[in-house]
DODRENVEX-979065 format. One record per residue: x, y, z of N, C-alpha, C in turn; residue number from 1; residue in three letters. Coordinates in steps of 0.2 Angstrom, whole numbers, plus 5000, padded with zeros to 4 digits. Example, Ala and Ser with C-alpha at 12.3 -4.5 7.8 and 13.67 -1.06 7.14 Angstrom:
<rs>
npx  npy  npz  capx  capy  capz  cpx  cpy  cpz  lose  vexdren
5066  4972  5039  5062  4978  5039  5066  4984  5039  1  Ala
5064  4989  5035  5068  4995  5036  5064  5000  5039  2  Ser
</rs>
This chain:
<rs>
npx  npy  npz  capx  capy  capz  cpx  cpy  cpz  lose  vexdren
4903  4950  5045  4910  4948  5044  4914  4954  5043  1  Met
4920  4954  5046  4925  4959  5046  4928  4960  5039  2  Pro
4931  4966  5038  4935  4968  5033  4942  4970  5035  3  Thr
4947  4967  5032  4954  4968  5034  4957  4973  5030  4  Leu
4962  4977  5033  4966  4981  5029  4973  4981  5032  5  Phe
4978  4980  5027  4985  4980  5028  4988  4984  5023  6  Ile
4994  4987  5025  4998  4991  5021  5006  4990  5023  7  Ser
5010  4993  5019  5017  4994  5021  5020  4987  5024  8  Asp
5019  4982  5020  5022  4975  5023  5029  4975  5021  9  Leu
5031  4978  5015  5038  4978  5013  5041  4971  5013  10  His
5037  4966  5010  5040  4959  5010  5046  4959  5007  11  Leu
5051  4955  5010  5057  4955  5007  5060  4948  5009  12  Asp
5064  4945  5005  5067  4939  5007  5072  4939  5013  13  Glu
5074  4945  5015  5079  4946  5020  5075  4946  5027  14  Ser
5068  4946  5027  5064  4946  5033  5059  4940  5032  15  Arg
5062  4934  5032  5057  4928  5030  5052  4927  5036  16  Pro
5053  4929  5042  5048  4928  5047  5041  4932  5045  17  His
5042  4938  5042  5036  4942  5040  5033  4939  5034  18  Leu
5037  4936  5029  5033  4932  5024  5029  4926  5027  19  Val
5032  4923  5032  5028  4917  5035  5022  4920  5038  20  Asp
5022  4926  5041  5017  4929  5045  5011  4931  5039  21  Ala
5014  4933  5034  5009  4935  5028  5005  4929  5026  22  Phe
5009  4924  5025  5005  4917  5022  5001  4915  5028  23  Glu
5003  4915  5034  4998  4913  5039  4992  4917  5040  24  Glu
4992  4924  5039  4986  4928  5039  4982  4926  5033  25  Leu
4984  4925  5028  4980  4923  5022  4977  4916  5022  26  Phe
4981  4912  5026  4978  4905  5026  4973  4904  5032  27  Ala
4973  4908  5037  4969  4907  5043  4964  4913  5044  28  Phe
4967  4918  5047  4962  4924  5049  4958  4927  5044  29  Glu
4962  4928  5038  4958  4931  5033  4953  4927  5029  30  Ala
4953  4920  5031  4947  4916  5028  4941  4918  5030  31  Arg
4940  4921  5036  4934  4923  5039  4932  4930  5038  32  Gly
4935  4933  5033  4934  4940  5031  4929  4941  5026  33  Ala
4926  4947  5025  4922  4949  5020  4926  4951  5014  34  Gln
4932  4954  5015  4936  4956  5010  4943  4958  5013  35  Ala
4948  4958  5009  4955  4960  5012  4958  4966  5007  36  Leu
4960  4971  5010  4962  4977  5006  4970  4978  5008  37  Tyr
4974  4978  5002  4981  4979  5003  4982  4986  5000  38  Ile
4984  4991  5005  4984  4998  5003  4991  5000  5001  39  Leu
4995  4996  4997  5001  4998  4995  5007  4996  4999  40  Gly
5013  4995  4995  5019  4993  4998  5019  4986  5001  41  Asp
5016  4982  4997  5016  4975  4998  5023  4972  4998  42  Leu
5027  4974  4993  5034  4972  4993  5039  4978  4995  43  Phe
5045  4976  4997  5050  4981  4998  5052  4984  4992  44  Glu
5052  4980  4986  5053  4983  4980  5050  4978  4975  45  Ser
5048  4981  4969  5044  4977  4964  5047  4980  4957  46  Tyr
5050  4976  4953  5053  4978  4947  5049  4976  4941  47  Ile
5044  4973  4941  5040  4971  4935  5037  4964  4936  48  Gly
5031  4963  4932  5028  4957  4932  5032  4951  4930  49  Asp
5037  4952  4926  5041  4947  4923  5047  4945  4928  50  Asp
5047  4948  4934  5052  4946  4939  5051  4939  4942  51  Asp
5056  4935  4941  5055  4928  4943  5057  4926  4950  52  Asp
5058  4931  4954  5060  4930  4961  5055  4925  4965  53  Ala
5057  4920  4968  5053  4916  4972  5048  4919  4977  54  Pro
5050  4925  4980  5045  4928  4984  5039  4930  4981  55  Leu
5039  4933  4975  5034  4935  4971  5029  4929  4970  56  Asn
5031  4923  4968  5027  4917  4967  5024  4915  4974  57  Ala
5027  4916  4979  5024  4914  4986  5019  4918  4988  58  Arg
5020  4925  4987  5014  4930  4988  5008  4929  4984  59  Val
5009  4928  4977  5004  4927  4973  5000  4920  4975  60  Ala
5004  4915  4977  5000  4909  4979  4996  4910  4985  61  His
4998  4914  4989  4994  4915  4996  4988  4919  4994  62  Ala
4989  4924  4990  4983  4929  4989  4978  4925  4984  63  Thr
4980  4921  4979  4975  4918  4975  4972  4912  4979  64  Arg
4975  4909  4984  4971  4904  4988  4966  4907  4992  65  Lys
4967  4913  4994  4962  4917  4998  4956  4919  4993  66  Leu
4958  4921  4988  4953  4923  4983  4948  4917  4981  67  Arg
4952  4912  4980  4948  4905  4978  4944  4903  4983  68  Asp
4946  4905  4990  4942  4903  4995  4935  4907  4996  69  Ala
4935  4912  4992  4929  4916  4992  4930  4923  4995  70  Gly
4936  4925  4997  4937  4931  5000  4940  4936  4995  71  Val
4937  4941  4992  4940  4946  4988  4947  4949  4991  72  Pro
4952  4950  4986  4958  4953  4988  4959  4959  4984  73  Val
4959  4965  4987  4960  4971  4983  4967  4974  4984  74  Tyr
4970  4977  4979  4977  4979  4980  4977  4986  4977  75  Phe
4981  4991  4981  4982  4998  4978  4989  4999  4978  76  Met
4992  5002  4973  4999  5003  4973  5002  5008  4978  77  His
5008  5006  4980  5011  5010  4985  5017  5013  4982  78  Gly
5022  5016  4985  5028  5020  4982  5033  5015  4981  79  Asn
5032  5008  4983  5037  5003  4982  5035  4998  4977  80  Arg
5029  4998  4975  5026  4992  4971  5022  4995  4966  81  Asp
5023  5001  4963  5019  5004  4958  5019  5001  4951  82  Phe
5024  4997  4950  5025  4993  4944  5021  4987  4944  83  Leu
5018  4985  4949  5014  4979  4949  5008  4980  4944  84  Leu
5008  4975  4939  5003  4976  4934  4997  4971  4934  85  Gly
4994  4971  4928  4988  4967  4927  4990  4960  4927  86  Glu
4996  4958  4924  4998  4951  4924  4999  4948  4930  87  Asp
5002  4951  4935  5004  4949  4941  4997  4949  4945  88  Tyr
4993  4954  4945  4987  4954  4948  4983  4948  4947  89  Ala
4982  4946  4940  4978  4941  4938  4981  4934  4941  90  Ala
4988  4933  4941  4991  4927  4944  4989  4927  4951  91  Arg
4989  4933  4954  4988  4933  4962  4981  4933  4964  92  Ala
4976  4934  4959  4969  4934  4961  4967  4940  4964  93  Gly
4971  4946  4963  4970  4952  4966  4966  4957  4961  94  Met
4962  4961  4964  4959  4966  4960  4962  4973  4961  95  Thr
4965  4976  4956  4968  4982  4956  4964  4988  4958  96  Leu
4966  4992  4962  4962  4998  4964  4965  5005  4962  97  Leu
4961  5010  4960  4964  5016  4959  4966  5019  4966  98  Ala
4970  5024  4966  4972  5028  4972  4971  5035  4970  99  Asp
4966  5039  4973  4962  5036  4979  4956  5032  4976  100  Pro
4952  5029  4980  4946  5026  4979  4941  5026  4985  101  Val
4935  5027  4983  4930  5027  4988  4926  5020  4988  102  Val
4925  5017  4994  4922  5011  4995  4916  5012  5000  103  Ile
4911  5007  5000  4906  5007  5005  4908  5002  5010  104  Glu
4908  5004  5016  4910  5000  5022  4905  5001  5028  105  Leu
4901  4996  5029  4896  4996  5034  4891  5001  5033  106  Ala
4889  5002  5026  4884  5008  5024  4887  5015  5024  107  Gly
4894  5015  5025  4897  5022  5025  4902  5022  5019  108  Glu
4902  5028  5016  4907  5029  5011  4914  5031  5014  109  Arg
4919  5027  5012  4926  5027  5015  4931  5028  5010  110  Val
4935  5033  5011  4941  5035  5006  4947  5031  5008  111  Leu
4949  5027  5003  4956  5023  5004  4961  5026  4999  112  Leu
4967  5027  5002  4973  5030  4999  4979  5026  5001  113  Met
4984  5026  4997  4991  5023  5000  4993  5029  5005  114  His
4993  5035  5004  4994  5040  5008  5000  5045  5006  115  Gly
5004  5042  5001  5010  5046  5000  5008  5053  4997  116  Asp
5003  5053  4993  5001  5060  4990  4998  5065  4995  117  Thr
4997  5063  5001  4995  5067  5006  5001  5071  5010  118  Leu
5007  5068  5008  5013  5071  5011  5016  5077  5007  119  Cys
5012  5082  5006  5013  5087  5002  5019  5092  5004  120  Thr
5021  5091  5010  5027  5095  5012  5034  5092  5010  121  Asp
5033  5086  5007  5039  5082  5005  5040  5083  4998  122  Asp
5043  5089  4996  5043  5091  4989  5048  5087  4985  123  Ala
5053  5084  4988  5058  5080  4984  5055  5073  4983  124  Ala
5051  5071  4987  5048  5064  4986  5043  5065  4980  125  Tyr
5039  5070  4981  5033  5071  4976  5036  5072  4969  126  Leu
5042  5075  4968  5045  5076  4962  5048  5069  4959  127  Lys
5051  5065  4964  5053  5058  4962  5047  5054  4960  128  Phe
5041  5055  4963  5035  5051  4962  5032  5053  4955  129  Arg
5032  5059  4953  5030  5061  4947  5034  5058  4941  130  Ala
5040  5057  4942  5045  5054  4937  5043  5047  4936  131  Leu
5043  5043  4942  5042  5036  4941  5035  5034  4939  132  Val
5030  5038  4940  5024  5036  4939  5022  5038  4931  133  Arg
5027  5041  4928  5026  5043  4921  5026  5037  4917  134  Asp
5020  5036  4912  5020  5030  4908  5026  5029  4904  135  Pro
5029  5034  4901  5035  5034  4897  5041  5031  4901  136  Ala
5042  5034  4907  5047  5032  4911  5047  5024  4913  137  Trp
5040  5022  4914  5039  5015  4916  5040  5010  4910  138  Gln
5038  5012  4904  5040  5008  4899  5047  5007  4897  139  Arg
5051  5013  4898  5058  5012  4897  5061  5008  4902  140  Ala
5059  5009  4909  5062  5005  4914  5061  4997  4913  141  Phe
5054  4996  4912  5053  4989  4911  5056  4985  4905  142  Leu
5058  4989  4900  5062  4987  4895  5069  4985  4896  143  Ala
5072  4987  4902  5078  4985  4904  5079  4978  4906  144  Arg
5085  4975  4906  5086  4968  4909  5084  4968  4916  145  Pro
5082  4962  4919  5081  4961  4926  5086  4963  4930  146  Leu
5092  4962  4929  5098  4963  4933  5099  4971  4934  147  Ala
5098  4975  4928  5098  4982  4929  5093  4985  4933  148  Glu
5087  4982  4932  5081  4984  4937  5082  4983  4944  149  Arg
5085  4977  4945  5087  4975  4952  5092  4980  4955  150  Arg
5097  4982  4951  5102  4986  4954  5099  4993  4955  151  Ala
5094  4995  4950  5091  5002  4951  5087  5002  4958  152  Phe
5083  4996  4959  5079  4996  4965  5083  4996  4971  153  Ala
5089  4993  4971  5093  4993  4977  5096  5000  4978  154  Ala
5098  5004  4973  5100  5010  4974  5094  5015  4976  155  Gln
5088  5014  4974  5083  5018  4976  5081  5017  4983  156  Ala
5081  5011  4985  5080  5010  4992  5085  5013  4997  157  Arg
5091  5013  4995  5097  5017  4998  5095  5024  4999  158  Gly
5093  5027  4993  5092  5034  4993  5086  5036  4997  159  Glu
5081  5031  4997  5075  5032  5001  5077  5032  5009  160  Ser
5081  5028  5011  5083  5027  5018  5087  5034  5020  161  Arg
5091  5036  5015  5095  5042  5017  5090  5048  5017  162  Lys
5086  5049  5013  5081  5054  5013  5077  5054  5019  163  His
5074  5048  5021  5070  5048  5027  5074  5050  5033  164  Thr
5081  5048  5034  5085  5049  5039  5086  5057  5040  165  Ala
5087  5060  5034  5089  5067  5034  5083  5072  5035  166  Met
5077  5070  5033  5071  5074  5032  5068  5075  5039  167  Ala
5065  5081  5040  5062  5083  5047  5056  5078  5047  168  Lys
5054  5076  5053  5049  5071  5054  5042  5074  5052  169  Pro
5041  5080  5053  5034  5083  5051  5034  5083  5043  170  Glu
5039  5083  5039  5039  5083  5032  5037  5076  5030  171  Ile
5039  5071  5033  5037  5064  5031  5030  5062  5033  172  Met
5026  5066  5037  5020  5064  5038  5015  5068  5034  173  Asp
5008  5066  5034  5003  5069  5030  5002  5077  5032  174  Val
5000  5080  5027  4998  5087  5028  4991  5088  5030  175  Asn
4989  5091  5035  4982  5091  5037  4977  5094  5032  176  Gln
4980  5099  5029  4976  5103  5024  4974  5098  5018  177  Ser
4979  5094  5016  4979  5090  5011  4974  5084  5012  178  Ala
4974  5082  5019  4969  5077  5021  4962  5079  5020  179  Val
4961  5085  5023  4954  5088  5023  4952  5089  5016  180  Glu
4956  5092  5012  4954  5093  5005  4952  5087  5001  181  Ala
4956  5081  5002  4954  5075  4999  4948  5072  5002  182  Ala
4946  5073  5008  4940  5070  5011  4934  5075  5008  183  Met
4935  5081  5008  4930  5086  5005  4929  5084  4998  184  Arg
4934  5083  4994  4933  5082  4987  4929  5075  4986  185  Ala
4930  5070  4990  4926  5064  4989  4920  5063  4993  186  His
4918  5068  4997  4912  5068  5001  4912  5063  5006  187  Gly
4918  5062  5010  4918  5057  5015  4920  5060  5022  188  Val
4919  5056  5027  4921  5058  5034  4925  5053  5037  189  His
4927  5048  5033  4932  5043  5035  4937  5041  5030  190  Arg
4944  5041  5032  4949  5040  5027  4954  5035  5030  191  Leu
4956  5030  5026  4960  5024  5029  4966  5025  5024  192  Ile
4972  5025  5027  4978  5025  5023  4984  5022  5026  193  His
4990  5021  5023  4996  5019  5026  5001  5024  5024  194  Gly
5007  5021  5022  5013  5025  5020  5017  5028  5026  195  His
5014  5031  5031  5018  5035  5035  5021  5031  5041  196  Thr
5019  5024  5042  5021  5020  5047  5020  5023  5054  197  His
5014  5026  5055  5013  5029  5061  5005  5027  5063  198  Arg
5004  5021  5065  4997  5019  5066  4994  5022  5071  199  Pro
4988  5025  5070  4984  5028  5075  4977  5030  5072  200  Thr
4973  5032  5076  4966  5035  5073  4966  5042  5075  201  Thr
4965  5047  5070  4965  5054  5071  4957  5056  5071  202  His
4955  5060  5075  4948  5063  5075  4949  5070  5075  203  His
4945  5073  5070  4945  5080  5069  4939  5082  5065  204  Phe
4938  5089  5064  4932  5091  5060  4933  5093  5053  205  Asp
4929  5092  5049  4929  5094  5042  4923  5098  5040  206  Val
4923  5104  5039  4917  5108  5038  4912  5107  5043  207  Asp
4914  5107  5050  4909  5106  5055  4907  5099  5056  208  Gly
4909  5094  5053  4907  5087  5054  4913  5083  5057  209  Met
4911  5078  5061  4916  5074  5064  4919  5070  5058  210  Asn
4926  5069  5058  4930  5065  5053  4935  5061  5057  211  Ala
4937  5056  5053  4941  5051  5056  4946  5049  5051  212  Glu
4953  5048  5053  4958  5046  5048  4962  5040  5052  213  Arg
4961  5034  5049  4964  5028  5052  4971  5027  5048  214  Ile
4976  5027  5051  4983  5026  5048  4985  5018  5050  215  Val
4986  5015  5045  4988  5008  5045  4995  5007  5047  216  Leu
4997  5001  5051  5004  5000  5053  5008  4997  5048  217  Gly
5014  4997  5049  5019  4994  5044  5021  4987  5047  218  Asp
5024  4983  5043  5026  4976  5045  5034  4975  5046  219  Trp
5037  4981  5047  5045  4980  5048  5047  4976  5053  220  Tyr
5043  4976  5059  5045  4972  5065  5040  4967  5066  221  Glu
5034  4968  5065  5029  4963  5066  5023  4964  5062  222  Gln
5018  4959  5061  5013  4960  5057  5008  4965  5060  223  Ser
5004  4969  5056  4999  4973  5058  4993  4973  5053  224  Ser
4987  4972  5057  4981  4971  5053  4976  4975  5056  225  Val
4972  4979  5052  4967  4983  5055  4960  4980  5053  226  Thr
4956  4978  5058  4950  4975  5057  4944  4979  5058  227  Val
4940  4980  5053  4934  4984  5054  4928  4980  5053  228  Ile
4923  4980  5058  4917  4976  5057  4918  4970  5061  229  Gly
4913  4966  5062  4913  4960  5066  4910  4954  5062  230  Thr
</rs>
């Protein structure tokens, strides 16, 4: 049975056709999978498990139905949905994963990451990431009213678009030395990640051994699913 990998869906009510595609994937193709992994940025923005947005309920309904059909659904935080917590994961029937994490896939150890921590040349982003991943910052943010959190998320999305437009393309991509260091640290020769929105498969050497890096596609224009195994 195949294993499915998706990331960078950035689901948002402004792109209803992609929400429909997500529900269709979970209702049909994914039913024949051994497992489904979401490697971050499931949502365009996520402001807390207490958010009563209809989109959050739709997504949770789709993922839980797949889990209830016998297909495990695993979720790893991305840079847009790092506030997704245990409460929502339980409602959605998803198992939260650490980033990074090593799984066994067809008898091989495979490293899974969202991918943002590999972009070590983007110092401004890594500084922001360190701020918002701090538990004290998150507690303070989640204590704010939903309206304030929504306003902050909208502002953050605007700043992110501005940063992406101004930054050099190579800064927005992963650093090869960081990739090799991560693979070496975890003793793997295959890495799967998202974040960069540059889907392809890279082949290279790590310490004289063949290595592979699979980059998952985003869902901004169309759905993208990576299938491994048969």
